[in-house]
KOLLOLO-218095 format. One record per residue: x, y negated, z negated of N, C-alpha, C in turn; residue number from 1. Coordinates in pm, 1 decimal, decimal comma. Layout:
KOLLOLO-218095
{neast = X nnorth = Y nup = Z caeast = X canorth = Y caup = Z ceast = X cnorth = Y cup = Z num = NUM} $
...
***
This chain:
KOLLOLO-218095
{neast = -2603,5 nnorth = 6181,8 nup = 13886,8 caeast = -2560,8 canorth = 6293,3 caup = 13939,2 ceast = -2592,3 cnorth = 6431,2 cup = 13904,7 num = 1} $
{neast = -2619,6 nnorth = 6524,2 nup = 13980,3 caeast = -2673,1 canorth = 6668,0 caup = 13988,0 ceast = -2529,1 cnorth = 6753,9 cup = 13925,0 num = 2} $
{neast = -2571,7 nnorth = 6837,0 nup = 13854,5 caeast = -2452,3 canorth = 6918,2 caup = 13791,6 ceast = -2491,1 cnorth = 7079,2 cup = 13791,7 num = 3} $
{neast = -2375,9 nnorth = 7166,1 nup = 13821,9 caeast = -2427,7 canorth = 7291,1 caup = 13826,2 ceast = -2395,7 cnorth = 7377,4 cup = 13667,7 num = 4} $
{neast = -2506,2 nnorth = 7455,1 nup = 13612,8 caeast = -2479,1 canorth = 7473,0 caup = 13494,5 ceast = -2480,9 cnorth = 7592,8 cup = 13505,2 num = 5} $
{neast = -2383,4 nnorth = 7673,1 nup = 13456,3 caeast = -2362,7 canorth = 7810,9 caup = 13447,7 ceast = -2483,3 cnorth = 7887,6 cup = 13370,8 num = 6} $
{neast = -2534,2 nnorth = 7932,8 nup = 13495,6 caeast = -2641,6 canorth = 8036,5 caup = 13472,0 ceast = -2603,3 cnorth = 8129,3 cup = 13285,6 num = 7} $
{neast = -2501,1 nnorth = 8149,8 nup = 13274,1 caeast = -2469,6 canorth = 8297,2 caup = 13181,2 ceast = -2483,8 cnorth = 8164,3 cup = 13039,1 num = 8} $
{neast = -2454,4 nnorth = 8031,4 nup = 13015,3 caeast = -2465,7 canorth = 7942,1 caup = 12937,5 ceast = -2639,6 cnorth = 7942,9 cup = 12890,7 num = 9} $
{neast = -2681,8 nnorth = 7954,5 nup = 12959,5 caeast = -2846,2 canorth = 7929,6 caup = 12933,9 ceast = -2929,7 cnorth = 8037,0 cup = 12819,5 num = 10} $
{neast = -2979,4 nnorth = 8100,8 nup = 12749,9 caeast = -3035,9 canorth = 8173,0 caup = 12650,1 ceast = -3115,3 cnorth = 8217,2 cup = 12748,5 num = 11} $
{neast = -3148,3 nnorth = 8338,9 nup = 12739,2 caeast = -3222,1 canorth = 8449,6 caup = 12817,9 ceast = -3353,3 cnorth = 8414,5 cup = 12860,8 num = 12} $
{neast = -3392,9 nnorth = 8401,9 nup = 12760,4 caeast = -3547,1 canorth = 8352,0 caup = 12765,6 ceast = -3588,7 cnorth = 8186,6 cup = 12824,2 num = 13} $
{neast = -3502,0 nnorth = 8080,0 nup = 12812,6 caeast = -3487,3 canorth = 7985,4 caup = 12880,8 ceast = -3466,4 cnorth = 7991,6 cup = 13033,8 num = 14} $
{neast = -3353,3 nnorth = 8084,8 nup = 13043,3 caeast = -3367,1 canorth = 8107,0 caup = 13198,5 ceast = -3435,7 cnorth = 8194,6 cup = 13281,7 num = 15} $
{neast = -3521,2 nnorth = 8276,5 nup = 13196,5 caeast = -3643,0 canorth = 8355,2 caup = 13235,5 ceast = -3717,0 cnorth = 8265,4 cup = 13279,7 num = 16} $
{neast = -3771,4 nnorth = 8161,1 nup = 13208,8 caeast = -3884,9 canorth = 8093,4 caup = 13249,8 ceast = -3828,2 cnorth = 7985,8 cup = 13348,4 num = 17} $
{neast = -3681,5 nnorth = 7922,3 nup = 13367,3 caeast = -3656,4 canorth = 7882,3 caup = 13453,3 ceast = -3722,0 cnorth = 7933,0 cup = 13589,6 num = 18} $
{neast = -3668,8 nnorth = 8053,1 nup = 13604,2 caeast = -3657,0 canorth = 8161,8 caup = 13716,7 ceast = -3785,3 cnorth = 8157,1 cup = 13745,2 num = 19} $
{neast = -3900,4 nnorth = 8251,9 nup = 13666,9 caeast = -4049,0 canorth = 8225,0 caup = 13684,1 ceast = -4102,8 cnorth = 8114,7 cup = 13748,8 num = 20} $
{neast = -4061,2 nnorth = 7969,2 nup = 13666,5 caeast = -4090,3 canorth = 7862,8 caup = 13753,5 ceast = -4047,7 cnorth = 7838,4 cup = 13866,8 num = 21} $
{neast = -3948,3 nnorth = 7852,7 nup = 13911,9 caeast = -3902,2 canorth = 7849,8 caup = 14049,7 ceast = -3983,4 cnorth = 7956,3 cup = 14142,1 num = 22} $
{neast = -4003,6 nnorth = 8054,1 nup = 14121,7 caeast = -4052,7 canorth = 8133,4 caup = 14227,4 ceast = -4212,9 cnorth = 8160,6 cup = 14214,5 num = 23} $
{neast = -4260,5 nnorth = 8103,2 nup = 14111,6 caeast = -4435,4 canorth = 8025,0 caup = 14175,4 ceast = -4451,6 cnorth = 7886,1 cup = 14167,2 num = 24} $
{neast = -4331,4 nnorth = 7838,7 nup = 14165,5 caeast = -4345,5 canorth = 7669,8 caup = 14214,6 ceast = -4481,5 cnorth = 7663,0 cup = 14336,5 num = 25} $
{neast = -4411,9 nnorth = 7695,8 nup = 14429,4 caeast = -4477,2 canorth = 7645,5 caup = 14558,0 ceast = -4558,1 cnorth = 7769,2 cup = 14612,3 num = 26} $
{neast = -4671,6 nnorth = 7784,2 nup = 14630,9 caeast = -4744,4 canorth = 7890,7 caup = 14664,6 ceast = -4722,6 cnorth = 7958,6 cup = 14754,5 num = 27} $
{neast = -4618,4 nnorth = 8080,2 nup = 14772,9 caeast = -4550,6 canorth = 8123,0 caup = 14907,8 ceast = -4641,1 cnorth = 8216,2 cup = 14999,3 num = 28} $
{neast = -4635,1 nnorth = 8226,2 nup = 15111,0 caeast = -4698,8 canorth = 8352,9 caup = 15126,7 ceast = -4583,7 cnorth = 8449,0 cup = 15209,3 num = 29} $
{neast = -4582,7 nnorth = 8581,1 nup = 15147,0 caeast = -4488,1 canorth = 8669,6 caup = 15164,2 ceast = -4530,2 cnorth = 8791,0 cup = 15308,3 num = 30} $
{neast = -4642,1 nnorth = 8760,4 nup = 15358,9 caeast = -4663,0 canorth = 8830,9 caup = 15461,0 ceast = -4786,7 cnorth = 8916,0 cup = 15414,0 num = 31} $
{neast = -4758,2 nnorth = 9017,9 nup = 15506,0 caeast = -4866,6 canorth = 9148,4 caup = 15473,7 ceast = -4861,9 cnorth = 9232,2 cup = 15298,6 num = 32} $
{neast = -4717,6 nnorth = 9202,7 nup = 15250,8 caeast = -4739,8 canorth = 9263,1 caup = 15089,5 ceast = -4711,4 cnorth = 9165,6 cup = 14968,6 num = 33} $
{neast = -4769,4 nnorth = 9158,9 nup = 14874,3 caeast = -4745,7 canorth = 9088,2 caup = 14817,7 ceast = -4642,8 cnorth = 9112,9 cup = 14699,9 num = 34} $
{neast = -4536,1 nnorth = 9036,2 nup = 14651,9 caeast = -4465,1 canorth = 9076,3 caup = 14592,4 ceast = -4480,9 cnorth = 9011,3 cup = 14430,8 num = 35} $
{neast = -4437,4 nnorth = 9092,4 nup = 14328,2 caeast = -4459,7 canorth = 9104,4 caup = 14181,0 ceast = -4380,2 cnorth = 8987,8 cup = 14166,3 num = 36} $
{neast = -4437,8 nnorth = 8911,1 nup = 14091,3 caeast = -4347,6 canorth = 8789,8 caup = 14011,9 ceast = -4222,3 cnorth = 8871,2 cup = 13955,2 num = 37} $
{neast = -4239,4 nnorth = 8961,1 nup = 13862,0 caeast = -4138,2 canorth = 9031,4 caup = 13817,7 ceast = -4027,4 cnorth = 9059,6 cup = 13861,1 num = 38} $
{neast = -4065,0 nnorth = 9137,6 nup = 14040,0 caeast = -3938,1 canorth = 9135,3 caup = 14163,6 ceast = -3901,0 cnorth = 9040,1 cup = 14173,3 num = 39} $
{neast = -3981,5 nnorth = 8924,1 nup = 14230,6 caeast = -3939,4 canorth = 8771,7 caup = 14274,9 ceast = -3798,9 cnorth = 8748,6 cup = 14118,9 num = 40} $
{neast = -3806,6 nnorth = 8737,4 nup = 14061,9 caeast = -3758,3 canorth = 8687,9 caup = 13918,3 ceast = -3635,3 cnorth = 8780,9 cup = 13880,7 num = 41} $
{neast = -3642,9 nnorth = 8910,9 nup = 13908,9 caeast = -3527,2 canorth = 8999,6 caup = 13928,9 ceast = -3459,4 cnorth = 8927,5 cup = 14068,6 num = 42} $
{neast = -3499,4 nnorth = 8956,3 nup = 14172,1 caeast = -3450,7 canorth = 8899,1 caup = 14287,8 ceast = -3342,7 cnorth = 8784,9 cup = 14266,3 num = 43} $
{neast = -3415,2 nnorth = 8658,9 nup = 14226,7 caeast = -3363,4 canorth = 8560,9 caup = 14184,5 ceast = -3204,5 cnorth = 8576,6 cup = 14069,3 num = 44} $
{neast = -3248,9 nnorth = 8658,2 nup = 13960,4 caeast = -3128,8 canorth = 8665,7 caup = 13906,3 ceast = -3005,2 cnorth = 8745,4 cup = 13967,6 num = 45} $
{neast = -3042,4 nnorth = 8812,2 nup = 14045,0 caeast = -2927,8 canorth = 8880,5 caup = 14151,9 ceast = -2845,3 cnorth = 8750,6 cup = 14235,0 num = 46} $
{neast = -2926,7 nnorth = 8701,5 nup = 14288,6 caeast = -2878,4 canorth = 8548,4 caup = 14340,9 ceast = -2798,8 cnorth = 8486,5 cup = 14248,6 num = 47} $
{neast = -2819,2 nnorth = 8453,1 nup = 14120,3 caeast = -2723,0 canorth = 8385,3 caup = 14050,8 ceast = -2604,0 cnorth = 8464,2 cup = 14029,1 num = 48} $
{neast = -2631,6 nnorth = 8628,5 nup = 13962,1 caeast = -2505,0 canorth = 8630,5 caup = 13969,1 ceast = -2413,7 cnorth = 8681,7 cup = 14098,1 num = 49} $
{neast = -2473,6 nnorth = 8652,0 nup = 14167,8 caeast = -2398,4 canorth = 8680,5 caup = 14308,6 ceast = -2335,0 cnorth = 8563,7 cup = 14346,7 num = 50} $
{neast = -2373,8 nnorth = 8428,0 nup = 14292,2 caeast = -2337,0 canorth = 8324,0 caup = 14351,7 ceast = -2422,0 cnorth = 8237,0 cup = 14493,5 num = 51} $
{neast = -2529,1 nnorth = 8328,0 nup = 14507,5 caeast = -2596,9 canorth = 8235,2 caup = 14593,5 ceast = -2711,9 cnorth = 8179,0 cup = 14552,5 num = 52} $
{neast = -2762,6 nnorth = 8132,4 nup = 14451,0 caeast = -2824,4 canorth = 8048,6 caup = 14391,7 ceast = -2760,6 cnorth = 8001,8 cup = 14244,5 num = 53} $
{neast = -2800,9 nnorth = 7880,3 nup = 14208,1 caeast = -2766,5 canorth = 7825,4 caup = 14065,4 ceast = -2871,8 cnorth = 7715,1 cup = 14007,8 num = 54} $
{neast = -2829,8 nnorth = 7691,9 nup = 13898,7 caeast = -2933,8 canorth = 7643,1 caup = 13823,1 ceast = -2858,1 cnorth = 7478,0 cup = 13794,6 num = 55} $
{neast = -2917,7 nnorth = 7408,3 nup = 13857,9 caeast = -2891,2 canorth = 7245,5 caup = 13874,9 ceast = -2946,8 cnorth = 7149,5 cup = 13783,6 num = 56} $
{neast = -2902,2 nnorth = 7060,4 nup = 13690,3 caeast = -2932,3 canorth = 6983,9 caup = 13602,2 ceast = -2925,5 cnorth = 6870,8 cup = 13670,5 num = 57} $
{neast = -3042,3 nnorth = 6790,1 nup = 13708,0 caeast = -3035,5 canorth = 6647,4 caup = 13758,4 ceast = -3035,9 cnorth = 6550,6 cup = 13666,8 num = 58} $
{neast = -2942,9 nnorth = 6450,8 nup = 13608,0 caeast = -2951,2 canorth = 6363,1 caup = 13509,3 ceast = -3015,8 cnorth = 6214,9 cup = 13561,7 num = 59} $
{neast = -3054,7 nnorth = 6220,5 nup = 13664,4 caeast = -3139,0 canorth = 6090,3 caup = 13688,1 ceast = -3297,6 cnorth = 6117,0 cup = 13626,2 num = 60} $
{neast = -3297,4 nnorth = 6235,5 nup = 13687,8 caeast = -3454,6 canorth = 6288,9 caup = 13629,8 ceast = -3445,9 cnorth = 6360,9 cup = 13524,6 num = 61} $
{neast = -3328,1 nnorth = 6396,6 nup = 13474,0 caeast = -3331,6 canorth = 6492,7 caup = 13338,1 ceast = -3467,2 cnorth = 6635,5 cup = 13365,7 num = 62} $
{neast = -3406,5 nnorth = 6659,6 nup = 13485,2 caeast = -3479,7 canorth = 6769,2 caup = 13545,1 ceast = -3372,2 cnorth = 6922,1 cup = 13579,4 num = 63} $
{neast = -3421,4 nnorth = 7043,2 nup = 13522,3 caeast = -3295,9 canorth = 7146,2 caup = 13568,9 ceast = -3420,1 cnorth = 7257,5 cup = 13658,9 num = 64} $
{neast = -3322,8 nnorth = 7289,9 nup = 13751,9 caeast = -3422,1 canorth = 7359,7 caup = 13877,1 ceast = -3320,0 cnorth = 7480,1 cup = 13905,9 num = 65} $
{neast = -3382,4 nnorth = 7586,5 nup = 13959,6 caeast = -3261,6 canorth = 7670,5 caup = 14047,8 ceast = -3294,6 cnorth = 7607,7 cup = 14214,0 num = 66} $
{neast = -3176,2 nnorth = 7664,9 nup = 14281,0 caeast = -3158,8 canorth = 7584,7 caup = 14387,8 ceast = -3095,9 cnorth = 7693,1 cup = 14487,8 num = 67} $
{neast = -3096,2 nnorth = 7752,2 nup = 14592,9 caeast = -3032,0 canorth = 7798,7 caup = 14691,4 ceast = -2901,3 cnorth = 7743,4 cup = 14684,6 num = 68} $
{neast = -2772,5 nnorth = 7853,1 nup = 14718,4 caeast = -2636,5 canorth = 7790,4 caup = 14750,0 ceast = -2612,2 cnorth = 7623,0 cup = 14856,2 num = 69} $
{neast = -2686,2 nnorth = 7637,2 nup = 14969,6 caeast = -2693,5 canorth = 7555,3 caup = 15002,6 ceast = -2743,9 cnorth = 7406,9 cup = 14978,2 num = 70} $
{neast = -2850,5 nnorth = 7425,7 nup = 14906,5 caeast = -2940,4 canorth = 7331,1 caup = 14825,8 ceast = -2859,5 cnorth = 7266,2 cup = 14702,1 num = 71} $
{neast = -2815,1 nnorth = 7342,9 nup = 14670,1 caeast = -2712,2 canorth = 7291,2 caup = 14504,0 ceast = -2604,2 cnorth = 7218,4 cup = 14564,4 num = 72} $
{neast = -2511,1 nnorth = 7259,5 nup = 14679,1 caeast = -2453,7 canorth = 7232,8 caup = 14755,8 ceast = -2455,1 cnorth = 7066,8 cup = 14764,4 num = 73} $
{neast = -2542,7 nnorth = 7034,3 nup = 14869,0 caeast = -2619,7 canorth = 6923,3 caup = 14895,8 ceast = -2653,8 cnorth = 6856,2 cup = 14790,5 num = 74} $
{neast = -2722,1 nnorth = 6848,1 nup = 14661,9 caeast = -2739,1 canorth = 6797,8 caup = 14564,7 ceast = -2635,1 cnorth = 6759,5 cup = 14488,3 num = 75} $
{neast = -2477,7 nnorth = 6856,1 nup = 14471,3 caeast = -2413,2 canorth = 6824,7 caup = 14350,0 ceast = -2318,1 cnorth = 6704,2 cup = 14471,2 num = 76} $
{neast = -2336,6 nnorth = 6735,1 nup = 14606,1 caeast = -2214,9 canorth = 6657,2 caup = 14678,7 ceast = -2296,6 cnorth = 6504,6 cup = 14710,6 num = 77} $
{neast = -2406,9 nnorth = 6499,9 nup = 14700,7 caeast = -2461,4 canorth = 6376,7 caup = 14738,1 ceast = -2460,0 cnorth = 6249,6 cup = 14647,2 num = 78} $
***
């Protein structure tokens, strides 16, 4: 069963790596303007702080990922 992990409990370097993996996971088309990875990382960090994104640990797959609020809610409640 997936669990939400408090992002504040994750060491900074580990959190940075998780967020960077999240923002670079699937080549995403941002339209006419390319957004720097560092900017995307900071945007996700703000989403974590605001409760719009969560770090989720899936015990079944022993994996950790960043998810948007709705996706995390579905994962934890399934």
